[in-house]
Structures are given as structure tokens and as C-alpha cells.
C-alpha positions as CSV (number, residue, x, y, z in Angstrom):
1,M,70.2,-12.4,-37.8
2,T,70.9,-11.2,-34.3
3,H,68.6,-11.8,-31.4
4,A,67.8,-8.0,-31.2
5,L,66.7,-7.9,-34.8
6,L,64.6,-11.0,-34.5
7,S,63.0,-9.5,-31.4
8,F,62.3,-6.2,-33.2
9,E,60.8,-8.0,-36.2
10,H,58.5,-10.0,-33.9
11,D,57.4,-6.9,-32.0
12,Q,56.8,-5.1,-35.3
13,G,54.7,-8.0,-36.5
14,E,52.7,-7.8,-33.3
15,G,51.9,-4.1,-34.0
16,F,54.2,-2.5,-31.4
17,F,55.9,-0.4,-34.0
18,E,54.7,1.2,-37.2
19,T,56.3,2.8,-40.2
20,V,55.6,6.5,-40.6
21,D,56.2,8.5,-43.7
22,I,57.9,11.9,-42.9
23,D,57.7,14.9,-45.2
24,F,61.3,15.8,-45.7
25,P,60.8,19.6,-46.2
26,A,58.7,19.6,-43.0
27,L,61.4,17.7,-41.2
28,I,64.1,20.2,-42.1
29,D,61.8,23.1,-41.2
30,K,61.0,21.6,-37.8
31,A,64.7,20.9,-37.2
32,I,65.6,24.5,-38.0
33,R,63.0,25.8,-35.6
34,L,64.2,23.5,-32.9
35,S,67.8,24.6,-33.6
36,H,66.9,28.3,-33.2
37,R,65.2,27.6,-29.9
38,H,67.6,25.0,-28.3
39,T,71.0,24.7,-29.8
40,L,72.8,27.4,-27.8
41,T,71.3,26.4,-24.5
42,L,71.4,22.6,-24.9
43,G,74.4,22.1,-27.2
44,V,72.5,19.7,-29.4
45,R,73.9,18.5,-32.7
46,Y,72.1,18.4,-36.1
47,L,71.3,14.7,-35.9
48,D,69.8,15.2,-32.5
49,L,67.6,17.9,-34.0
50,L,66.6,15.7,-36.9
51,H,65.7,12.7,-34.7
52,V,63.6,14.8,-32.3
53,A,61.9,16.7,-35.2
54,A,61.0,13.3,-36.8
55,A,59.6,12.1,-33.5
56,L,57.4,15.3,-33.2
57,L,56.2,15.0,-36.8
58,A,55.4,11.4,-36.3
59,K,53.4,12.4,-33.2
60,S,55.4,10.1,-31.0
61,R,54.6,10.0,-27.3
62,Q,57.8,8.4,-26.2
63,F,61.4,9.0,-27.2
64,L,64.0,6.3,-26.7
65,T,67.6,7.4,-26.4
66,F,70.8,6.9,-24.4
67,D,72.2,10.2,-25.6
68,E,72.1,12.9,-22.9
69,R,71.9,15.9,-25.2
70,Q,69.2,14.3,-27.4
71,A,67.3,13.4,-24.2
72,R,67.4,17.0,-22.9
73,L,66.1,18.3,-26.3
74,A,63.3,15.7,-26.5
75,G,62.3,16.4,-22.9
76,S,62.3,20.1,-23.5
77,V,59.7,19.8,-26.3
78,G,57.4,17.5,-24.2
79,L,58.4,14.0,-25.3
80,D,58.4,11.3,-22.6
81,V,62.1,10.3,-22.7
82,R,63.0,6.7,-21.9
83,P,66.5,5.3,-21.8
């Protein structure tokens, strides 16, 4: 295992991360609504929409990404974006 994976597993065991079940039809609906509002202005892709929609449905407070378009989308819907 790589160091990053071992570190993640340790942090998960310490309670820093949790697994969240996402309702797939709700995810698709949320992504479609985000698409209608933001795709033309931000140029986001469908995977960006799905990731941000999942974060919103999971009631995430922070959103970690290095992708600029994804970061703009997440920030525009109120998520605290961190690189």
C-alpha cells in the first residue's frame, strides 16, 4: 500500500472521514439542476456536476479539488473549496 492510502485509512479509522450513502436518482436530479444553472456560465463537465451534487447531498461543508472548473462550481453553490 502507498503511504497516502495508509494515511487515509488511519484518518478514516480516527473518524476524520465517513461513508455516506447517496440516493442515485436524487444525485442525478441534483446534477441536472446544477447543469441548468451553471454549465453555460462555468463550462463545467458532467463529472464536475456529479461530484458537487454528491457533496451537496452528503451535506459536506468543505470540498477538496485541484480542478478549477469544479472549484468554481462548488464555490458558486456555497461549498468551502480547498485545494
